[in-house]
Each structure stands twice: as structure tokens, then as C-alpha cells.
N, C-alpha and C positions, 0 to 999 in steps of 0.2 A: 754104435750109430753109423749110418752110411747115408750118402747123398744119392737120391734117385731123381732122374729127370723123367717126368711122366707127362703124357698127353691125355688130358681129361676134357672131354666135350670140345675137342678141337683146340684147346689152349694148353700151352706148355706150363708146367709147374715143377718146381724143384723142392724136394722135401728132404729133410735130414732126420731119418727115423731108424729104429731098430729093423734089421732085415726081416724079422719074423712078424712085424706089425701087419695085421690084416688090412687089405685095401679098404675095407669098410671104415676103419678108424682113421686111415689116412684121409679118406674123402671127408668124413665128418669133422675130425678134430684139427687136421692140418690145412685142408682146402676150404672148409666151411660149406660143403655141399651136404646138406642134412636131409635131402629127399630120400636117400637110401637108408633103410631102417635096419636096426638090430632086432632080430627075432629070437632065434634059438642059439646062435653062436657056433653051430656045428654043420651048417650048410644043408639042413633038412627042411626048413620051412619056406624058403624062397623070398622072405621079406627083404633080404639084402641083395637081390639080383641086380646085376649091372651087365653091360656088354663089354667083352674083351675081344677086340677086333671083330665085332658084330655078333659074337656068340654069347649066349646067356651063361653067366657064371655066378656062383655064390661068393660075394665079396667078404663075408665074415670069416671064411676059412681059407682065403687065398692070400698068402703073404706077399708083401710088396716086392720082395726079392725075386718072385717068380713072374712078374709082369714084364720085365725087360722093356722092349721098344713097342709093345702092343698098345693100341689105342683103347682107352677106357671111355665108355659112354654111360652116363647116369640118367636118371629120370629128368634131371634139369636139362640135359643135353639132347633129349629126344625131340623136344620142341620148346624153344624159349618162350613162345607165346601160348603154349598149351593147345596148339591146333593140330597136333598129330592125329590122324584118323582114329587111332586107338583111344587117345585121351577124349576126343569128342564122343566116340561111341560109349565110353565108360559113363560119361555124363548123361547121354541120351537114354541109356538103359538103367540109369540110377543104380549103378553097381556098388559104389562105396557105401558101407554102413559105418563102421568105426574108421575105416580108411587106412588102417595101419599096414596092411599087406599090399595095398593097391599099387604102389610104385613097383614093387617086385613083380606083381602080377602083370602089369603093363609091360615092363621090360622083358619078361619071359615071353609074353604074347607077341611083342615086336620081333623078337628073334624067331619065333615060330613062323610068323607071316613072311619074314625075309626068306626063310628056307622052304616054306610051303605057302604060296600066296592064296591058295584056294583049299583050305583044310576041311576035311569031313569032320563030323562030330567025333569020330574015333580018333582022328588026328589031333584034334583039340584036346581031347581027354588025355591022350598019351603025351602030347607036348607040354601040357600044363601040369602034368603029374608031379607032385612034390612041391607045388606052390600052394600053401595052406591058407585058407580063409576061415578064420574062426567064426565069422558071422554067417558062413554058408551061402555066399552069393554065387555059387558055381553056375547055376542056370543063367543068371544075368551075365556072368563073365563070358560064357560060351556065346550068348547072343551078341554081346558087344564085339567079340572077336570076329564073328561072322559078318556083322555090319561093317567093321573096319576093313575086313578082307574085300568086301564088295566095293567099297570106296577106293581102296588102294589098287584093286585090279582093274 
């Protein structure tokens, strides 16, 4: 076990965990932030996506020992009131079906829009590649990202 000082959603947290513990489990089990979901466990589905210093990463395969002083943002930290333009666009376009992948989808989309505030359809497809939605709401996800981009820009 080792002690790590983490900044999560702008707040300082100290955890005493094994260095190989994935950030996903630190968030869920130690910090009680359960919006980030476990999907595949190997970083392939995107359900566990969080931001590390603003960049989308898969938290299920990222050990806490590799985070160092970087800032972590989860879906709970994107907007406390759920009023981030992506969250609002997700609702307006009725994106969620089962909802399981949606936190990861939104976090990946937020990183995409930070790096490319006016993405083309091709940019969205490339930027969202690897975030799997078992319900197949990809058309609505793309529309929601375009709506959010127009509101953010």
C-alpha cells in the first residue's frame, strides 16, 4: 500500500491503496464517485473515460501510481448541476438508452470539443472511436456533439 494525494474534480483527496490499483476503482471504491463505469476492464469500451489534465483516458487500465500530480475530472466534475452543454445536448437529443456508456461518451466528447471546438462528422467519428454504445445511439451522439459544439463556440 502507498499513500497518494490526488486532485479529483478540483478537490484534494488522499488515498492509501496498492500502486497498481486502477484509477476507476480508486474513484468508485475510495472516493465514492460512481458516475465512472466499469465496462471491459481493458480500456477498449470507453465506459470508464475520465480526464487527466483535460485529456480523455481510460481509468480502468490506468494505475494510480501513474497519475502523479495530474488533475482528474470525472463526469461528476464536468458540471455539478448537469448544465454542461454536452449534458444538455445529450438530453435534448434523447441519447441515453440504457445509459451505461454515457458518462464515458460525454467525457470523451468533452475532450474532443476542447481540442476541436468545431468538429466535422469525420472528426467526431475519429474522436469518438473506441467509445462503444451497445444500444447503438451513435447518430444521436454525433448530433448531440454538434449541438454542444455550436453552444460552446
